[in-house]
PyMOL CGO cylinders between C-alpha atoms (Angstrom):
from pymol import cmd
from pymol.cgo import CYLINDER

trace = [
    CYLINDER, 15.33, 4.85, 13.60, 14.15, 3.44, 10.28, 0.3, 1, 1, 1, 1, 1, 1,
    CYLINDER, 14.15, 3.44, 10.28, 16.77, 2.58, 7.66, 0.3, 1, 1, 1, 1, 1, 1,
    CYLINDER, 16.77, 2.58, 7.66, 14.31, 2.05, 4.81, 0.3, 1, 1, 1, 1, 1, 1,
    CYLINDER, 14.31, 2.05, 4.81, 10.75, 3.13, 3.99, 0.3, 1, 1, 1, 1, 1, 1,
    CYLINDER, 10.75, 3.13, 3.99, 8.91, 1.09, 1.39, 0.3, 1, 1, 1, 1, 1, 1,
    CYLINDER, 8.91, 1.09, 1.39, 5.80, 2.74, -0.05, 0.3, 1, 1, 1, 1, 1, 1,
    CYLINDER, 5.80, 2.74, -0.05, 3.58, 0.58, -2.24, 0.3, 1, 1, 1, 1, 1, 1,
    CYLINDER, 3.58, 0.58, -2.24, 0.70, 2.06, -4.25, 0.3, 1, 1, 1, 1, 1, 1,
    CYLINDER, 0.70, 2.06, -4.25, -2.08, -0.44, -4.87, 0.3, 1, 1, 1, 1, 1, 1,
    CYLINDER, -2.08, -0.44, -4.87, -5.22, -0.78, -6.98, 0.3, 1, 1, 1, 1, 1, 1,
    CYLINDER, -5.22, -0.78, -6.98, -6.91, -4.18, -7.28, 0.3, 1, 1, 1, 1, 1, 1,
    CYLINDER, -6.91, -4.18, -7.28, -3.71, -6.18, -6.75, 0.3, 1, 1, 1, 1, 1, 1,
    CYLINDER, -3.71, -6.18, -6.75, -4.73, -8.35, -3.79, 0.3, 1, 1, 1, 1, 1, 1,
    CYLINDER, -4.73, -8.35, -3.79, -2.74, -11.50, -4.58, 0.3, 1, 1, 1, 1, 1, 1,
    CYLINDER, -2.74, -11.50, -4.58, 0.26, -9.69, -6.06, 0.3, 1, 1, 1, 1, 1, 1,
    CYLINDER, 0.26, -9.69, -6.06, 0.41, -7.27, -3.13, 0.3, 1, 1, 1, 1, 1, 1,
    CYLINDER, 0.41, -7.27, -3.13, 0.14, -10.03, -0.53, 0.3, 1, 1, 1, 1, 1, 1,
    CYLINDER, 0.14, -10.03, -0.53, 2.98, -11.96, -2.21, 0.3, 1, 1, 1, 1, 1, 1,
    CYLINDER, 2.98, -11.96, -2.21, 5.05, -8.76, -2.43, 0.3, 1, 1, 1, 1, 1, 1,
    CYLINDER, 5.05, -8.76, -2.43, 4.65, -8.08, 1.30, 0.3, 1, 1, 1, 1, 1, 1,
    CYLINDER, 4.65, -8.08, 1.30, 5.51, -11.67, 2.24, 0.3, 1, 1, 1, 1, 1, 1,
    CYLINDER, 5.51, -11.67, 2.24, 8.61, -11.47, 0.05, 0.3, 1, 1, 1, 1, 1, 1,
    CYLINDER, 8.61, -11.47, 0.05, 9.75, -8.21, 1.64, 0.3, 1, 1, 1, 1, 1, 1,
    CYLINDER, 9.75, -8.21, 1.64, 9.51, -9.70, 5.13, 0.3, 1, 1, 1, 1, 1, 1,
    CYLINDER, 9.51, -9.70, 5.13, 11.23, -12.91, 4.03, 0.3, 1, 1, 1, 1, 1, 1,
    CYLINDER, 11.23, -12.91, 4.03, 14.12, -11.19, 2.25, 0.3, 1, 1, 1, 1, 1, 1,
    CYLINDER, 14.12, -11.19, 2.25, 14.75, -8.06, 4.30, 0.3, 1, 1, 1, 1, 1, 1,
    CYLINDER, 14.75, -8.06, 4.30, 17.06, -8.80, 7.20, 0.3, 1, 1, 1, 1, 1, 1,
    CYLINDER, 17.06, -8.80, 7.20, 19.43, -6.81, 9.39, 0.3, 1, 1, 1, 1, 1, 1,
    CYLINDER, 19.43, -6.81, 9.39, 17.86, -3.42, 8.68, 0.3, 1, 1, 1, 1, 1, 1,
    CYLINDER, 17.86, -3.42, 8.68, 14.97, -1.55, 10.24, 0.3, 1, 1, 1, 1, 1, 1,
    CYLINDER, 14.97, -1.55, 10.24, 12.26, -0.85, 7.71, 0.3, 1, 1, 1, 1, 1, 1,
    CYLINDER, 12.26, -0.85, 7.71, 8.68, 0.24, 7.43, 0.3, 1, 1, 1, 1, 1, 1,
    CYLINDER, 8.68, 0.24, 7.43, 6.07, -0.59, 4.81, 0.3, 1, 1, 1, 1, 1, 1,
    CYLINDER, 6.07, -0.59, 4.81, 3.29, 1.77, 3.86, 0.3, 1, 1, 1, 1, 1, 1,
    CYLINDER, 3.29, 1.77, 3.86, 0.60, 0.52, 1.48, 0.3, 1, 1, 1, 1, 1, 1,
    CYLINDER, 0.60, 0.52, 1.48, -1.52, 3.20, -0.18, 0.3, 1, 1, 1, 1, 1, 1,
    CYLINDER, -1.52, 3.20, -0.18, -4.71, 1.81, -1.68, 0.3, 1, 1, 1, 1, 1, 1,
    CYLINDER, -4.71, 1.81, -1.68, -6.60, 3.65, -4.41, 0.3, 1, 1, 1, 1, 1, 1,
    CYLINDER, -6.60, 3.65, -4.41, -10.16, 2.36, -3.74, 0.3, 1, 1, 1, 1, 1, 1,
    CYLINDER, -10.16, 2.36, -3.74, -9.59, -1.28, -4.70, 0.3, 1, 1, 1, 1, 1, 1,
    CYLINDER, -9.59, -1.28, -4.70, -12.69, -3.44, -5.09, 0.3, 1, 1, 1, 1, 1, 1,
    CYLINDER, -12.69, -3.44, -5.09, -11.01, -6.87, -5.15, 0.3, 1, 1, 1, 1, 1, 1,
    CYLINDER, -11.01, -6.87, -5.15, -10.65, -7.30, -1.39, 0.3, 1, 1, 1, 1, 1, 1,
    CYLINDER, -10.65, -7.30, -1.39, -7.16, -5.76, -1.25, 0.3, 1, 1, 1, 1, 1, 1,
    CYLINDER, -7.16, -5.76, -1.25, -7.98, -3.36, 1.62, 0.3, 1, 1, 1, 1, 1, 1,
    CYLINDER, -7.98, -3.36, 1.62, -9.33, -6.15, 3.84, 0.3, 1, 1, 1, 1, 1, 1,
    CYLINDER, -9.33, -6.15, 3.84, -6.39, -8.41, 3.03, 0.3, 1, 1, 1, 1, 1, 1,
    CYLINDER, -6.39, -8.41, 3.03, -3.85, -5.69, 3.83, 0.3, 1, 1, 1, 1, 1, 1,
    CYLINDER, -3.85, -5.69, 3.83, -5.59, -4.73, 7.07, 0.3, 1, 1, 1, 1, 1, 1,
    CYLINDER, -5.59, -4.73, 7.07, -5.38, -8.39, 8.12, 0.3, 1, 1, 1, 1, 1, 1,
    CYLINDER, -5.38, -8.39, 8.12, -1.70, -8.53, 7.13, 0.3, 1, 1, 1, 1, 1, 1,
    CYLINDER, -1.70, -8.53, 7.13, -1.00, -5.29, 9.01, 0.3, 1, 1, 1, 1, 1, 1,
    CYLINDER, -1.00, -5.29, 9.01, -2.34, -6.81, 12.24, 0.3, 1, 1, 1, 1, 1, 1,
    CYLINDER, -2.34, -6.81, 12.24, 0.30, -9.55, 12.11, 0.3, 1, 1, 1, 1, 1, 1,
    CYLINDER, 0.30, -9.55, 12.11, 3.23, -7.51, 10.81, 0.3, 1, 1, 1, 1, 1, 1,
    CYLINDER, 3.23, -7.51, 10.81, 4.49, -3.97, 11.07, 0.3, 1, 1, 1, 1, 1, 1,
    CYLINDER, 4.49, -3.97, 11.07, 2.75, -2.49, 8.06, 0.3, 1, 1, 1, 1, 1, 1,
    CYLINDER, 2.75, -2.49, 8.06, 0.76, 0.71, 7.70, 0.3, 1, 1, 1, 1, 1, 1,
    CYLINDER, 0.76, 0.71, 7.70, -2.27, 0.89, 5.45, 0.3, 1, 1, 1, 1, 1, 1,
    CYLINDER, -2.27, 0.89, 5.45, -3.57, 4.13, 3.96, 0.3, 1, 1, 1, 1, 1, 1,
    CYLINDER, -3.57, 4.13, 3.96, -6.74, 4.28, 1.91, 0.3, 1, 1, 1, 1, 1, 1,
    CYLINDER, -6.74, 4.28, 1.91, -7.26, 7.20, -0.45, 0.3, 1, 1, 1, 1, 1, 1,
    CYLINDER, -7.26, 7.20, -0.45, -10.59, 9.01, -0.08, 0.3, 1, 1, 1, 1, 1, 1,
    CYLINDER, -10.59, 9.01, -0.08, -11.54, 8.39, -3.71, 0.3, 1, 1, 1, 1, 1, 1,
    CYLINDER, -11.54, 8.39, -3.71, -10.16, 7.04, -6.96, 0.3, 1, 1, 1, 1, 1, 1,
    CYLINDER, -10.16, 7.04, -6.96, -7.79, 9.60, -8.47, 0.3, 1, 1, 1, 1, 1, 1,
    CYLINDER, -7.79, 9.60, -8.47, -7.60, 9.78, -12.25, 0.3, 1, 1, 1, 1, 1, 1,
    CYLINDER, -7.60, 9.78, -12.25, -4.39, 10.57, -14.14, 0.3, 1, 1, 1, 1, 1, 1,
    CYLINDER, -4.39, 10.57, -14.14, -6.01, 13.77, -15.43, 0.3, 1, 1, 1, 1, 1, 1,
    CYLINDER, -6.01, 13.77, -15.43, -6.86, 14.91, -11.89, 0.3, 1, 1, 1, 1, 1, 1,
    CYLINDER, -6.86, 14.91, -11.89, -3.29, 14.22, -10.74, 0.3, 1, 1, 1, 1, 1, 1,
    CYLINDER, -3.29, 14.22, -10.74, -1.88, 16.17, -13.68, 0.3, 1, 1, 1, 1, 1, 1,
    CYLINDER, -1.88, 16.17, -13.68, -4.16, 19.12, -12.93, 0.3, 1, 1, 1, 1, 1, 1,
    CYLINDER, -4.16, 19.12, -12.93, -3.30, 19.11, -9.23, 0.3, 1, 1, 1, 1, 1, 1,
    CYLINDER, -3.30, 19.11, -9.23, -6.84, 18.19, -8.22, 0.3, 1, 1, 1, 1, 1, 1,
    CYLINDER, -6.84, 18.19, -8.22, -6.49, 14.90, -6.34, 0.3, 1, 1, 1, 1, 1, 1,
    CYLINDER, -6.49, 14.90, -6.34, -10.13, 14.83, -5.22, 0.3, 1, 1, 1, 1, 1, 1,
    CYLINDER, -10.13, 14.83, -5.22, -11.82, 15.87, -8.44, 0.3, 1, 1, 1, 1, 1, 1,
    CYLINDER, -11.82, 15.87, -8.44, -13.28, 19.23, -9.48, 0.3, 1, 1, 1, 1, 1, 1,
]
cmd.load_cgo(trace, "trace")
């Protein structure tokens, strides 16, 4: 059973995200947790970096099918018109 689920949205935050994940694993002890990274079509190498990280650690990576604008989210159309 998981005690804590950590969901991290990401867009072009390769270095910041990598440091965040390392910090979570370094600081989180004595509880069972899961990490889910949701990428919003990053172009800075974030997806490749996270996939590599996920192979070493227990981390799930989800890639959105396309960049979602704030307007599309507000209108309930996550994949455009």
